C-alpha positions as CSV (number, residue, x, y, z in Angstrom):
1,M,-33.2,-15.2,-16.2
2,P,-30.9,-15.0,-13.3
3,A,-32.2,-16.5,-9.7
4,N,-34.3,-14.8,-7.2
5,P,-31.4,-13.6,-4.9
6,K,-33.4,-14.9,-1.9
7,H,-32.9,-18.2,-2.4
8,L,-29.0,-17.7,-3.1
9,T,-26.8,-18.3,-0.1
10,A,-25.1,-14.9,1.0
11,S,-22.6,-16.4,3.5
12,R,-19.3,-17.5,1.4
13,S,-18.7,-20.2,4.6
14,Q,-21.9,-21.1,4.4
15,R,-21.4,-21.9,0.6
16,F,-17.7,-22.9,0.9
17,A,-19.5,-25.5,3.5
18,K,-22.0,-26.4,1.0
19,I,-19.9,-26.8,-1.9
20,T,-17.0,-29.3,0.0
21,A,-19.9,-31.3,1.5
22,A,-21.5,-31.8,-1.9
23,I,-18.5,-32.9,-3.4
24,L,-16.2,-34.2,-0.9
25,G,-18.5,-35.2,1.6
26,G,-21.5,-37.0,-0.9
27,Y,-17.9,-38.9,-2.4
28,M,-16.9,-40.4,0.9
29,L,-20.3,-41.3,2.2
30,S,-20.9,-42.4,-1.4
31,M,-17.7,-44.6,-0.8
32,A,-18.1,-45.6,2.7
33,V,-21.7,-47.2,2.0
34,H,-20.9,-49.4,-0.9
35,L,-18.0,-49.8,0.9
36,A,-19.6,-51.3,4.4
37,L,-22.2,-53.4,1.8
38,A,-19.2,-55.1,0.6
39,S,-17.9,-56.2,4.1
40,W,-21.1,-58.0,4.5
41,L,-22.3,-58.9,1.4
42,N,-20.0,-60.2,-1.6
43,H,-18.1,-58.0,-2.7
44,V,-17.5,-58.8,-6.4
45,N,-21.1,-58.0,-6.9
46,V,-20.8,-54.9,-5.1
47,I,-18.2,-53.6,-6.7
48,I,-19.6,-54.4,-9.8
49,T,-22.8,-52.5,-8.9
50,A,-21.0,-49.7,-7.4
51,T,-19.7,-48.7,-11.1
52,F,-23.8,-47.3,-11.2
53,T,-24.8,-46.8,-7.6
54,A,-22.1,-44.8,-6.5
55,F,-22.7,-42.1,-8.7
56,I,-26.2,-42.3,-8.8
57,L,-26.2,-42.1,-4.4
58,W,-22.9,-39.2,-5.0
59,A,-25.3,-37.0,-7.5
60,V,-28.1,-37.5,-4.7
61,L,-26.0,-36.6,-2.0
62,M,-25.1,-33.8,-3.6
63,V,-28.3,-32.2,-4.7
64,L,-29.1,-32.9,-0.7
65,A,-26.1,-30.8,0.3
66,F,-27.2,-27.9,-1.8
67,L,-30.9,-27.9,-0.6
68,A,-30.2,-28.0,3.3
69,R,-30.0,-23.9,4.7
70,N,-27.0,-25.0,6.7
71,G,-24.1,-26.1,4.5
72,W,-21.9,-27.4,8.2
73,K,-24.6,-29.3,9.6
74,V,-24.7,-31.7,5.8
75,W,-20.5,-32.1,6.5
76,G,-21.6,-33.2,10.5
77,L,-24.2,-35.3,8.7
78,Y,-22.1,-36.3,6.0
79,I,-19.2,-37.6,8.6
80,L,-21.8,-39.4,11.8
81,L,-22.6,-41.5,8.5
82,T,-19.3,-42.4,7.4
83,A,-18.3,-43.0,10.4
84,L,-21.1,-45.4,11.2
85,C,-20.8,-46.9,7.9
86,A,-16.6,-47.6,9.2
87,V,-18.4,-48.9,12.3
88,V,-20.3,-51.5,10.0
89,I,-17.1,-52.1,8.1
90,Y,-15.1,-53.1,11.1
91,L,-17.6,-54.9,12.5
92,G,-18.3,-56.9,9.0
93,K,-14.3,-57.7,8.7
94,T,-14.3,-59.1,12.1
95,Y,-17.6,-60.9,12.6
96,N,-17.9,-61.8,8.4
97,P,-13.8,-62.4,7.2
98,G,-14.9,-64.8,4.7
99,F,-16.1,-62.7,2.4
100,M,-12.8,-60.8,2.0
101,V,-11.3,-64.0,1.2
102,V,-10.9,-64.5,-2.7
103,H,-11.3,-68.6,-3.5
104,H,-10.3,-69.7,-6.4
């Protein structure tokens, strides 16, 4: 059974924004969140856990991008949150540099 046309995105630019935000923006934010966690927590444990949780978070972010009415706002939100994670990563490397050194 085909989808009801009233629920489909008519604009090509909105469709493009939602698809790219879901795939690229969701992946970018998912990785940024895990890198931010790795800069403050034990990075080995975070990277091992990220093999599963990054995929789950990426899938959730994909769904959220398609649920939104405006794909460009989703892009803006994903870029803003990724930038916030970049600040957390920078602060983690500045104030918590011991976690980035591997000790044998």
